[in-house]
C-alpha positions in Angstrom: 220.4 90.2 175.9 222.7 87.7 174.8 225.9 88.0 172.4 226.8 85.4 170.1 229.5 85.1 167.4 228.8 84.2 163.6 230.7 81.1 162.5 232.6 80.9 159.2 229.9 79.4 157.5 227.6 82.4 158.8 225.9 80.6 161.2 225.0 81.7 165.1 223.7 79.5 167.7 220.5 81.2 169.4 220.8 80.5 173.2 218.7 78.0 174.7 216.6 79.9 177.0 215.2 81.8 173.8 214.9 78.6 171.6 212.7 77.3 174.3 210.8 80.4 175.0 209.7 80.4 171.3 209.7 76.9 170.6 212.5 76.7 168.5 213.3 73.5 167.4 215.6 71.6 164.5 213.7 72.2 161.2 212.0 75.5 162.2 211.2 77.9 159.6 212.2 81.2 160.5 211.7 84.8 158.5 214.5 87.2 158.7 213.8 90.8 158.2 216.6 93.4 157.4 216.2 96.9 158.7 218.7 98.3 157.7 221.1 98.4 160.9 219.1 95.6 162.8 218.4 91.9 161.8 215.2 90.2 163.3 214.3 86.6 163.1 210.6 85.7 163.4 209.3 82.1 163.7 207.0 80.8 161.3 203.7 79.0 162.1 204.4 75.3 161.0 200.7 75.3 159.5 199.8 79.1 158.7 196.3 77.4 158.2 195.9 75.9 161.2 197.8 78.9 163.1 195.2 81.2 161.5 192.2 78.9 162.6 190.0 80.2 165.1 190.9 83.8 164.7 187.2 85.0 164.0 185.4 82.4 166.2 186.5 81.0 169.7 185.1 77.7 170.6 185.9 78.9 174.5 185.7 82.0 176.1 188.5 84.4 175.1 189.2 85.0 179.0 189.8 81.4 179.3 192.0 81.2 176.5 194.1 84.1 177.8 194.4 82.7 181.5 195.5 79.5 180.0 198.3 81.2 178.0 199.5 83.4 181.2 199.6 80.0 183.1 202.0 78.7 180.6 204.1 81.6 180.6 204.5 81.3 183.8 205.8 78.2 184.0 
């Protein structure tokens, strides 16, 4: 877990390892959820329509897709 400091402008710096893991680049849109005593930042899809494409039907076997994602996460 990382600790950050809020700047006088209300900004925080997200640590590089977290930015890289979630693909957070300048201009990336995020949703802020307030749970009373917790704040959660949720990265939004760049193109929600494209992100939802293929949810119902896959052009490839789901096992191939999952194996590919596992390999990417291990790198």
